[in-house]
N, C-alpha and C positions, 0 to 999 in steps of 0.2 A: 492588183485590183481586178475584179471581174464584175463589171456593172450588171451584166445579164444574170449572173448567178445570185448577186445581191438582190436583184429585183425579184427573182424567183423565190428566194428565201423569204423576202418580205411578204410576198403574196401568200406563202404557206402560213406565215405567222398570222396574217390577217384572216386567213380562212379558218385557222384553229381558234382564233379569238371569236370569230363570228359563230363557229360551231358551239363554242363554250357558252356564248350569250344565248344562243337559241336553245341549247340544252337546259340552261338555267331557267329560261322562260318557260319551257315545256314542263320542267319539274315543278316550278311554282304554280303553273296552271293546274297540273295534276294534283298537287298538294291542296290547293284551294278547293278543287272539286271534291276531294276526299273529306276535307273539313266540312263542307256543306252537307255531304251525305251523313257525316257523323252527327252534326247538329240537328239534322232532321230525323235522326233515329234509323237511318238506313245503314245499319252497321255492317252488313256483308259488303255493300258497295264501298263503304268507307275503308274497310279492311283491304279490299282489292286495290283501292286507290293508293293507300300507304305502301303496300307491297310493290306496286308499279313504280312509285317514287324510289324505293330502295333498290330496285333492279338497275336503275340508272345512277343513283347516288346512294351507295350502300351504307354510308356513314352519316346520313342526314339525321341530325339529332331530333328535330321536330317530328319527323315521320316515325322515328323509333319510339319517341315518347307517346305519341298518339296511338300507335299500333299496340303499345303495351296496355293501354286502357281497354282494348278490345280482345285481350289475350288471356289465357289461363295463367295462374300465378307464376309457374316456373318459366314459361315463355316471356311473360311480362317482365320478370326480374332480369332475364338475359337482355331484353331490348333496352331496359332502363340503364343497366350497367354499361352497355355499349354507348348509350347516349351521353352519360356523364363522363365516360372516358374520352369522348370526342370533344365535349364542351363542359369543362369542369365547373363553370359558373351558370349552368342552365338550371335555374331555380325550380321550374315546374318538374323537370325530370328528377331532380334531387328530392323534392317533396314526395313525388309519387313513389320513388324507390324507398324512401324512409318509411312511409306508411305501410308499404308492402312488407318491409322487414319487421316493423312493429307487430303486424298481424301474425307473423311467424314467430314472435317472441324474441326477436334479435334486437333488443333495445339498444345495446351498446353500439352495434354497427349502424343502426338508424341514427343514433346521436351524432356519429361522425359525419354522416352525409348532411344532416341538418346543420351542424356547425359549419360545414362547407357552404351551405346555402346562406347561412347567416353572414358569413364573410362576404358573400356576393351581394346580399341585399339585407343590410342590417336593420332596416326599418320596415321590412315586409312582415305585416302582422300574421300572415299565414305561416311564415317560417318560425316566428316567435311562438305561436300557438302550437305548432307541430313539435318544436323542441321541448316546450314545457310538457307536452304529453309524453314525449320520449323519456324525460326525466321521471315522470310519474310511474312509468312502467316498472323500473327497478326501485321504486319508492324513494327517489331522491327529491322529495317534496320541497326541501329548503332551496335546492338549486332551481327548481321550477319557479318558486315564488320570487327568488332573486332575479331571475331572468325577466319575469313579467314586470317587476318593479323597475328594472333598468331600462327595458325596451318598450315600456307601455306607451311612450310618446308616439309610437308608430301606429297605434290603433286609432282609426277614425271613429270607431264606435266604442267609447269608453265604457258603456254599459257591459259590453262583452268582456272587456278587460277586467272589470270589477267582478264579473261572474266567475271568470277563471281564477281570480285571486281568492274568491270565496271557496271554491273547490279545493284549492291548495290548503287553505286554513282548515277546512273540514278534515282533510287527510292528515294534517298535523295535530288534530284534536284541539284546535284553537276555536272553540265554538263561538265565543263572543266576537272574535275577529271575523270569522266566516259570516256571522249574522250582520256585522257592520258593513262588510263589502257587498253582501247581497242587497242590503237596504240602499247603499250608494248606487248600485246598478238600477234599482227600481225608482230612485229619485230622477234618474236620467230617462228611464224608459219604463213607465208603469205597466207596460204590457209584456215585459221580458219574462217569458214562461219559465225558462231555466232558473232565473234569479228567484222567482216565486217559490220554485220547488226547493232550492237550496235554503231559502229563508225558512220554509216550512219545516225542513228536516232539523234545522238548528233549534227552532222553537219547540218542536216535539221533544228533542233531546233534553232541553232545559225544563221540560214538564209543562210548558204552556200549550196545552192541547187545544184550547179554544182558538187562538190565533193560528196555531200550527195546522189545524185541520182545514182552515180557510185557505192557507197557502199551498198545502200539499195537494189540494183538489185541482190545482192548476195542471197537474199531470193530464187531466181530462179536459182542459180548456179547449173549447171549440168543438168537442165531440159529445158533450152533454149540454143540452140547450139551457138548462136552468141549474142554479145552485142546489145541492142536495144537503146543505147544512140544515139541521133541525127538522128533517123530514118526519122523525118519529118521536121527538121530544121538543116541546115548545121552549121559548126563551125563559120561562119560569121553572123549567124542569119537569113539567107535567107530561106524561106520555100521551101520544096522539094515536087513537084507535085506528087499526088498519083492517077492520072487518070486511071480508069479502074481496080483498085485494090480493092479487098474485104478485109477489115480489121476487125478482131474480137477483141473487147474489153472485156476481161474476168474478172469478179469479182474475187478478190483474197484475200478478207478479209471480214470484217463485212458489214452490211447494210449501215452504215454511210460512210465507205470508198467508196462504190459503188456510193452513192449519191454525194460525193465530187468530184470524178474523172470522172464521166460520162460527166461533162462539156466539156471535151476535144473532144467530138463528134462534136461540132460546128466548131472549127478550122480545124479539120480533114476533115470534109465534105467540107469545103471551099477549100481544096487541091484536091478535086475531087474523094475522096474515097467513096466506098459503105461501109456502117458501119453496122456491126452486133454486138449487145451487148448480152453477155452471163451473166446472173445475177440471183440473188436469186428470187424464185417464187413470193415473196411478192412485188417485184419491177417491175415485167414484165409489168403490166398495166400502171404504172406511166411513166416508161421510154419509153414505146411504144408510148406515146403522143409527144415525141420529134420529131420535123420535120426533124432533122438531122439524125435520126436513121432509117435505112431501115428495120431492122428486130430485134426482141428481142426473145431470147429463154431462158428457164430456164436452170440453171446449169445441165450439164449431157446430154442435148438434142442437142448438137452442131453436125452438120455434118462436113464433110471435105472439103466443097466447099468454101475455102477462101485462100487468099494469105499469110496472116500473122496474127498471134494471139499474143496479148499483155496482160499480167497482168496489171490491171488498174494502180497500183503504178508506173509501168515503164513509164507511159506517162509523168511524171515529166521530166525524162531524155530524152525521145524521142522528146519532144518539147524544150529541154534545158531551162526549166522554171526557173525563179528566183522569189523572192517575188515581184519584180517590174513588171514582165510581165505575171504573171498568168492570164489566161482568167477569169477575175473576174466579168464580167457583169452578173447581175441577173435581173429577174428570168430566169433560163434556164430550169426549170421544171414548169408545170402547171397542175392543177387538171381538172377533168371532169366538164364542166360548169353546167350540170344538177345537179350533186351531190353538187357542191359548192352552187348553188342556193337553194337547199333543206336545207342545213345547215344555210344559211343566213336567211331564213324565220323562222327557229326554234330559231335562236339567237335573234330575235326581242323581245322575252319575257324577255331577260336579259339585263339590262342597262350596258352601257360601263363605263370604258374600259373593254374589254373582253380579259382575259389573260389565255393562255394555260400553264399548268404545267406538267413537267416530272421530277421526282426525282430519278429514278432508271433505270439502264441499264439491259442488259442481265446478269442474275446471273452466267452464265457459262463463262463470260469474265474474263480473269486473273486479270484485274484491277478493277473489279466491286466493291469490298469492299472499294476501295479508292474513287471511283467516285460517289457512291450512297449515298443518304441522308435519315436519319430516317424520316418516315412520320410525327412524332411529330413536327419536325421543320417546315415542310410544313404547318401543321395545324396551327402553331403559325403565320406564314406569312399570311395565309388566315384570321385569326382572327384579325390581326392588320389593315387590309384594307377592311373594310365593304363596301366601295363604289365601289369595284372592283368585277366584275363577273369572277370567276375562273372556268376554264374547264379542265378536266383531259385529258392529252395526254399519260397517263401511262397505258400500257397494263397489264392485269392480276394483278392489284393491290389487295393485300389482305386486306389492310386497307381502310375502308370507311370514308372519311373525311367530316365533316360538311361544308356546303356551297360550296361544290365542285360539279359542274355539271359533271356527268360521263356518257358519251356516248361511252366509249372505247370498249364496247362489239360489237359495230358496225364496228370497224376497222378491216375489213376482209383482207385488204392489205394496203400498204402505199399510194396507190392512194386515198383510202377512208379517211385516216388520213389527206392527203393533202387537201382534200375538206373542212375540218373543219379549218385547219391551215390557209388557204387563207383568211378566214373570221375573223381571230383574230387580235386584235390590237398589241399583243405582245406575244411571246413565251418565257418562262423561263424554261431552261432545263439543266440537267447535260450533260456531254460529251457522248452523245449517238446519235443514228440515228435521233431522233426528232430534235436536234439542226441543223444537216445537212439538214434535210428536210425543216425546216423553212428558213434557209439561202438560199437554192437552189430555194425556191419559192419567195425569195426577201422580206420576212416578217421580221420585227424587232425581233431579238432574243438575249436574255441575256444568256450567257453560264456560268454556275456555274462550275468553273474549279478547279480540284484537285491540290494540292501543287506541285507535281512533273511534272504534265502537259505533255500531249502528244506532240510529236515533232511539229505537225501541228499548234499548237497555239503559237509556238516560245517562246521567253523570253521577259519579261518586256514590253509587249504590252497589251493594253486594246482593240485593234481592231484586225482584221484579213485580210490579203490580199486575203484570199479565199472567204470571205463573207463580202461585204461592209455594210450589215445591222446588223452585229453581234458585240456585246459588251461583253468583258470578265470580269467576276468577279472572280479573283483568290484567292485561299486560301493563307493566309499569313503564316500559320503554318499547318503542315501536320495534317490532320484529324479534323481541326477546321472549321466546317461548320456554327456554330452559328454566328460568326463574319461576314461571307459572307452573310448569310440571313439577318443580321441586315443592311448591306449596301444596299442590294436589296430592303428591305422594305422602307428604307429612300428614295431611288431613285424613287421607284414606288409611294410613297406618293407625291413627287414633281410633277410627271406626272399627278396624279389625280387632284392636285390643279391647 
């Protein structure tokens, strides 16, 4: 025994313990300061603070998680993976990593981290909501719905739960169930904007445009001071004159929606209004050819010289439209005659029938995975019909298909595309702006429609009140395009014969 050595060793241990306590205290102080900077929006100071913490404690999971929130995606992913490697039950980091992976299209890996988070916090509604979203990405809607039903008890706001269930039912093409869940959400919270929108979509899909227009207008709740229902038609159906008024019709969604609703310029002009259309730049030249439109301007270039401004979707309610009185006369758009003549001359080299094809929409659209078709199926359709001349209406296609005439590089705007479409015998398209363009031009169009279907194509119909020249080919099962292409091929063979 050496009492002096033991005493010395004990002093070293106490010194190390004291240094560790001091170090932890300093790390905690520095972390708290960084969080304060973060909450106050002083992001550079916050970033420096988190980095200072990590120089002392390189594996601090909270600092890694918070630093990820201030980092570019690749760096954020590294920080978050390190955080969950250190603390496998750190729910915030697991959630942040999962959402980052979802944004990259890695739904399967996101699911695994969210299941890890669910194991750590089975009643955390953030985790349940995130995992339901991860199931929706690869279209596992039944799994999402089952999860929400099993874990719904953890939601303190049941209106949010019912709204999520309404979305799942909409994705599963269970319109009545989606409507019922949206109404349950609204019984608990009559101001739930998202539930109103889901309810509106189901009502429109069922053909109830009167109530549907009221509900869908909640997209603009709080941004438009007064209801725009019945602005141009009174409750008895009589038109309301607009003489001397300048009315702005503003694009409020995608290109296809603008093409669909700009038809209302004609009846509005008949009421005496001066019409300005605020739309996407790709549509300025095409819509500018409408005789009913006095001025067209790209989004963001509108001045204040107008009496009223309407989002285009609101026109359904403003005219009190129903499926029976939609202004459905076509064409209401036309192409430039010189450009159309140019395409007509070039098409003489290709025997008829001449059919335009579009198999994919905007990849940024939330429903694009469900509405787009693999090019291999389109190639099969082309191969089965050697007597047909197929022309591409697909912008920026990465796959080059044999026997497909591709002039899409010339489509500088939708007016240019319209010049080709006007000279085609038929357009076959998924639910994207090309289908709306063909319908607005009055050309025959076959719409390849996904199983859950957008509200505008309604239920159990093969035609559309919006476009008299349109025929619907609906999926009979979610994700099953082969059967749809088979029916299209058979019908096209009959036309050729």
